[in-house]
C-alpha positions in Angstrom: 118.3 81.3 96.9 120.7 83.2 94.7 119.2 81.7 91.4 115.7 82.9 92.8 116.9 86.4 93.6 118.8 86.8 90.2 115.5 85.6 88.6 113.4 88.3 90.6 115.8 91.1 90.0 115.3 90.5 86.3 111.7 91.6 87.0 110.3 88.2 86.6 107.6 86.9 88.8 107.4 83.3 90.6 104.8 80.8 89.8 102.5 79.6 92.5 104.5 76.5 92.9 107.9 78.4 93.1 106.5 80.8 95.6 105.3 78.0 97.7 108.7 76.2 97.6 110.6 79.2 98.7 108.4 79.9 101.7 108.4 76.2 102.8 112.3 76.6 102.5 112.2 79.7 104.5 110.3 78.1 107.2 112.8 75.4 107.4 115.6 77.7 107.9 117.3 76.9 104.8 118.3 80.4 103.9 120.4 83.0 105.9 119.0 86.1 107.3 120.5 88.3 104.4 119.0 86.2 101.8 115.6 86.2 103.3 115.8 90.0 103.7 116.9 90.4 100.0 113.9 88.2 99.0 111.4 90.2 101.2 112.9 93.5 99.8 111.9 92.5 96.3 108.3 93.0 97.1 108.9 96.4 98.5 110.0 97.5 95.3 107.4 95.9 93.1 103.8 94.6 93.6 103.2 90.9 94.4 101.3 89.0 91.8 98.1 87.1 92.7 100.1 83.8 91.8 102.8 84.6 94.1 100.4 85.5 97.0 98.5 82.4 96.4 101.9 80.4 96.6 102.9 81.9 99.8 99.5 81.3 101.2 99.6 77.7 100.1 102.9 77.1 102.1 101.8 78.6 105.2 98.4 76.7 105.2 100.3 73.5 104.5 102.7 74.0 107.3 100.6 75.6 110.1 99.4 73.9 113.1 95.6 73.2 112.5 92.8 74.1 114.9 89.5 72.3 114.8 86.8 74.0 116.8 84.0 71.7 115.7 80.7 73.2 115.2 81.4 76.7 115.7 81.3 79.1 112.9 83.6 81.7 113.9 84.7 85.1 112.6 88.2 86.9 112.4 88.5 90.6 112.3 91.9 91.6 111.1 93.8 94.3 109.4 96.9 93.8 107.1 98.7 96.4 109.1 101.4 98.5 107.5 99.3 101.6 106.9 101.6 103.5 109.3 98.9 105.2 111.0 99.6 103.9 114.5 96.0 103.7 115.7 95.0 102.1 118.8 94.0 98.2 118.5 90.6 98.9 116.8 90.1 95.4 115.3 91.0 93.6 118.6 88.5 95.7 120.5 86.1 95.0 117.8 86.6 91.3 118.3 85.6 91.5 122.0 82.6 93.7 121.3 81.4 91.0 118.6 82.3 88.4 121.2 80.0 90.1 123.6 77.1 89.4 121.2 77.6 85.7 121.4 79.1 85.6 118.1 82.2 83.1 118.3 85.5 84.8 117.5 89.0 83.2 116.5 91.3 86.3 116.3 94.6 85.8 114.4 97.2 88.4 115.1 100.8 89.0 115.7 103.3 91.6 117.3 103.2 95.0 115.7 106.1 95.0 112.9 105.3 98.6 111.6 103.4 99.7 114.7 104.0 100.3 118.3 101.5 97.8 119.5 100.1 94.7 117.3 97.2 92.6 118.4 99.7 90.1 120.2 101.5 93.0 122.1 98.3 94.1 123.6 96.9 90.7 124.4 100.0 89.7 126.0 100.1 92.8 128.1 96.6 92.0 129.2 97.6 88.9 130.7 96.7 86.4 127.6 99.1 83.4 127.1 99.9 82.3 123.6 99.0 78.6 122.9 98.2 76.1 120.2 96.5 73.7 122.4 93.2 72.9 120.9 91.4 71.8 123.9 92.2 75.0 125.8 91.3 77.3 122.8 88.1 75.4 122.4 87.3 75.9 126.0 88.2 79.8 125.5 85.8 80.0 122.5 82.9 78.2 124.5 83.1 80.0 127.6 84.5 83.6 126.6 83.2 83.5 122.9 86.6 84.1 121.8 90.3 82.9 121.4 93.4 84.3 120.2 95.7 82.8 117.8 99.3 84.2 117.9 100.5 83.8 114.3 104.0 82.6 115.1 102.9 79.8 117.3 101.1 78.3 114.4 103.1 79.4 111.4 106.9 78.3 111.5 107.7 80.6 108.7 106.4 83.7 110.4 108.4 82.7 113.4 111.6 82.5 111.4 111.0 85.8 109.7 109.7 87.8 112.8 113.0 89.3 113.7 113.9 90.2 110.2 110.5 92.1 110.0 110.9 93.8 113.0 114.4 94.9 112.0 113.1 96.1 108.5 110.1 98.1 110.4 108.5 98.6 107.0 105.2 96.4 105.8 106.3 93.4 103.8 104.2 90.7 101.9 103.9 89.0 105.4 101.3 91.7 106.2 99.3 90.6 103.2 99.2 87.0 104.3 98.3 87.4 108.0 94.6 87.8 107.2 94.2 85.0 104.9 96.2 82.1 106.9 94.0 82.0 110.1 94.6 78.4 110.9 91.0 78.0 112.6 89.5 78.6 109.0 86.9 81.2 110.3 83.5 81.0 108.4 83.3 84.8 108.3 86.1 87.3 107.6 86.3 91.1 108.0 89.6 92.2 106.3 91.2 95.7 106.6 93.6 96.7 103.7 95.9 99.6 103.5 95.5 100.3 99.7 93.0 99.6 97.0 95.3 97.2 95.0 95.4 94.9 98.1 91.7 95.2 98.3 91.4 94.1 94.4 93.7 91.1 95.3 91.9 89.9 98.2 88.7 90.2 96.6 89.9 87.8 93.9 91.5 85.4 96.2 88.5 85.2 98.6 85.8 84.9 95.7 87.5 81.6 95.2 85.8 79.8 98.1 82.2 80.2 99.3 82.6 82.0 102.8 81.2 85.2 103.5 83.8 88.1 103.5 83.9 91.9 103.7 87.1 93.9 102.7 87.2 97.5 104.2 89.7 100.3 103.2 89.4 103.8 104.5 90.1 106.0 101.5 92.7 108.0 103.5 94.8 105.0 103.9 93.6 103.2 107.1 93.5 99.3 107.0 90.1 99.6 109.0 87.0 101.7 109.3 88.6 104.9 110.7 85.7 107.3 110.4 88.4 109.9 109.2 87.1 109.6 105.6 84.9 107.6 103.4 85.4 103.7 103.3 85.3 101.4 100.4 83.3 98.1 101.4 83.8 95.1 99.2 81.7 91.9 99.5 80.7 88.9 97.5 78.0 91.0 96.3 79.8 93.8 95.2 81.2 97.0 96.4 80.2 100.7 97.7 81.5 103.6 99.4 80.2 104.4 102.8 80.4 107.6 104.6 81.7 108.1 108.5 78.0 109.0 109.4 76.6 105.8 107.7 79.2 103.7 109.4 79.6 105.2 112.8 77.1 108.2 113.2 79.9 110.7 113.1 83.2 111.5 111.7 86.3 111.6 113.7 89.9 113.2 113.6 93.1 111.3 113.1 94.4 112.3 116.5 91.3 110.9 118.1 92.3 107.3 117.2 96.1 107.6 118.0 97.4 104.3 119.6 100.1 105.7 122.0 103.8 105.5 122.2 104.4 102.2 124.1 102.8 98.9 124.6 101.7 99.8 127.9 100.0 102.9 126.9 98.2 100.9 124.1 97.1 98.5 126.7 95.7 101.3 128.9 93.8 102.8 125.9 92.4 99.3 125.2 91.3 98.7 128.8 89.6 102.1 129.2 87.5 101.6 125.9 86.5 98.1 126.7 85.3 99.1 130.1 82.9 101.6 128.3 85.1 104.6 129.3 86.4 105.6 125.8 85.9 108.9 124.1 83.0 109.3 121.8 85.3 109.2 118.9 87.1 106.1 120.1 83.8 104.1 120.8 82.4 105.2 117.4 85.4 103.8 115.4 85.3 100.4 117.4 81.6 100.1 117.0 81.6 100.7 113.3 84.3 97.9 112.8 82.4 95.6 115.2 79.1 96.5 113.3 80.6 95.5 110.0 81.8 92.2 111.4 78.3 91.3 112.6 76.7 92.4 109.3 79.2 90.0 107.4 77.7 87.1 109.3 74.4 87.6 108.0 72.7 87.1 111.5 71.3 90.8 111.2 68.6 91.9 108.8 70.5 95.2 108.2 73.4 97.2 109.3 71.5 99.4 111.8 70.3 96.2 113.6 74.0 95.0 113.8 74.9 98.4 115.0 72.5 98.4 118.0 73.8 95.0 118.8 77.4 96.3 119.0 76.5 99.2 121.1 74.5 97.0 123.5 77.6 94.7 123.9 79.7 97.7 124.6 77.4 99.5 127.0 76.1 96.6 128.9 79.7 95.4 129.8 79.3 92.1 127.8 82.5 92.9 125.8 84.5 93.6 128.8 83.2 90.4 130.6 84.1 88.4 127.4 87.8 89.8 128.1 87.7 89.3 131.7 86.4 85.5 131.3 89.3 85.0 128.7 91.9 86.1 130.8 90.6 84.1 133.7 91.1 81.1 131.7 94.8 81.4 131.4 
């Protein structure tokens, strides 16, 4: 590791193969915490290259526990995190709204490294048990239209660096990896990013395979559709700017989407919204993200049709039923 660090300190970049090798070694526990922390810190001081990100991704996908959900074309809705905004669990709620429409979801998530409550924190609080059992996960997808994939259960490297990330408390390149290493290989992806540089890198990476994707970035720095400002939307077909009114029928204030100070508070907010008891602002933000995900699947003729499906899922209780069915299967 000393040679690698010296190389990086000279402002040089790793090749795809070198990056892969380092992350494989990290997952095997070949370096001590100080060495790994130093390595991670390099990427807080300079931008990651596309080759480095590809190498890290190669390592995680090669080492991960694979999941086979057979015939189901699933979607993942995930943000990079690291935007420092501490919103409630918007993408996870959007997943259940999407599941309530009948679209199968494989949600990939982790504990919050830079926020109070990541997807894994709130799912655990709601009673979900993390697992890598293919049979049980398939049953969840079949009966609840959704399963949850806790990243450290599937990725040895993420388990190794988890405590280091938590201690650092700032976003690292692992935030960038999470959305592109879902072990279920979903057919569709809605990915939220915290800045435009990451949007460019993801666009380049995702263009290399043939799966539909949508990348979103709120121009005031959120890694999701926040409705606090305009949102850049990038797909295989190109990119555009959309207003809060186009996406969610209204704009909202930052304080409207605050996520609370504890995991327990985050879970209470989550439960209230999924039961249809959220504020107009909370509902609008969740619905906008769910709609964009549904639109990404190509199952709807236009955004408005997808929006109506999302509203129906939340207001009819189908989204909540999906959650209740999932928890009952634990």
